[in-house]
N, C-alpha and C positions, 0 to 999 in steps of 0.2 A: 504494499499500499504506499503510494508515493504521495506525499504531501507538497504542495508548492505554496510558497509564501511570496506575495508581492509586497514589494516595499515602495512607498511613495517617496520621491525626493522633492520634498516642498522646501522651497528656498525660504528660509526665515531670515528676513533682515533684521539685523540688531538696530533697534531705534535708539537714537541718541538721546540722552537725557540732558536738558539744558537746566542747570540749576545754580543757585547761589545761596550761600549760608553766611549769616551774620551771627556771631557768637559774643557772649558775655555782654549783653546789653543791660545797663542798670535801669531796668524798668520792669514791673511785675507783669508776668504773662497774662494775668487776668485782666489787665487793662488793654492788652494788645489784641487778645482773641476776638472781641466783638468787631474790631476794625477789620480784622483778617476775614472774618465771616461775610463781610459786606462785598469784598472783592473776589472771593474764591469763585473759580469757573467763569470769569468774565473775559472779554476780549482785552488785550493788553492796552490799547489806547483808551478804552473806557475806564479801566481800572486806574490808569495814571491819572486821568483827569478827575476821577473820583477822590483819589488820595491827595491831589493838589488842593482840592477845595475843603478838606476836613480840617478841623482845628486841633485834632489830637496829636500828641507826641508820637503815638504809635503809627499814625498814617505817614508821618515824615520817615520813621524807621523802616516801614514796610515798602515805602516808595523807593527808598535808596536800594534795598535788597531787590526789588522788582526790576529797577533800571540795570543793575548788575546782571541779573539773570537773563534779561533781554539782550544786553550787549554780549553775554557769552554765547547766546544762541546765534546772534547775527554774525559774530566773528568766526564760529565753528562752521556755519553753513551759510555760504555766500549768496545762495539762492532765496533765502528767506527775506521778507519784508516784515517791518513791525506790525502791519495790519493782519499778517497771517498768524500771529501768535496769540495764545490764550493762556490764563493761569490754570494749570493743571492741579496744583496742589500747593497749599501754603500750611506750614506747621509751625506752631509757636510752642516750643518746648520749654520746660523749666530748666534753669541753670542753677549754678551754686548760689548759695545766700551768704551774703556777708553780715557778720554779727557784730553790732556795735553796742556798747553800753550806754544806756540812757539814765542819767542820774536823777533820782527822785527825792522828795522831801524826806526828813529824818533819817538820812544815811541809807536809804534803800536805792536800789537799782534795778531797771528793767533792761531786757534785751530788745534792741531795735534790730529787725531783720530787714536788710535791704536785698530785695529779690532781684534776680538776673533772669535773662530769657535768651534762647537762641531762636532765630527766625531762618526757616528754609522755605525758599520759593522755588517751585518747579514749573517752567513754562514749556508749552509744547506747541506744535504746529496745527491748525485747524484743519479738519479733514471733511469733505462733502460725503454724502450718502453713497456715491460711487466709489469712495475710496481715494479720490484724488484730492490734492491740496486746493484750497480756495485761491482764486485769483485775488490780487491785492486790491482792496477797496470795495470788494463785493460782500454785501451782508445779506443773509437770508433771514428774513423776519416773517413770522407768521402773522397773518391779519385775520381778524374775526369778521366774516362776511355777513353773518347773521344779525349783528347788532345794528340798530338804527342810531344815527347820530341825531343831535338836537336840531340841526337845520333840516333833516330830512324826516322828521317824525310825523309829518302829515297834518299838523295842527295849523290852521290858518289864523293869522291875527289880524 
């Protein structure tokens, strides 16, 4: 009894990971995570404009890391354009804590913990449904065709 086995030789392309890591930032990760949640899985230009207009310190720190990740991607792959990038993943991890003594009344002391965090931003290339990369500047947006706008609601004034 002879058994034949067929092997498929599927070419698996190793996808490059474009990322940037900023470590040992003296800000609590609990303050940065809500800002990171707002820009996660957004297109790169939209995320940068959002972070530019936010007053938080975390927005400034995430923006610097995001710009670094995008410049890493553009320098490694010369065919990429900024409009083709999106934020695949943002991680805000907890770093070490600096312990400081906080002197109190009557000879007592408290511990002051200055928290640190590490920010990791991973950007990737946007892909169409067909599996090809999008052309620069082209955005696909879903429109709701069933909703009536106030101008076309049918009421006469």
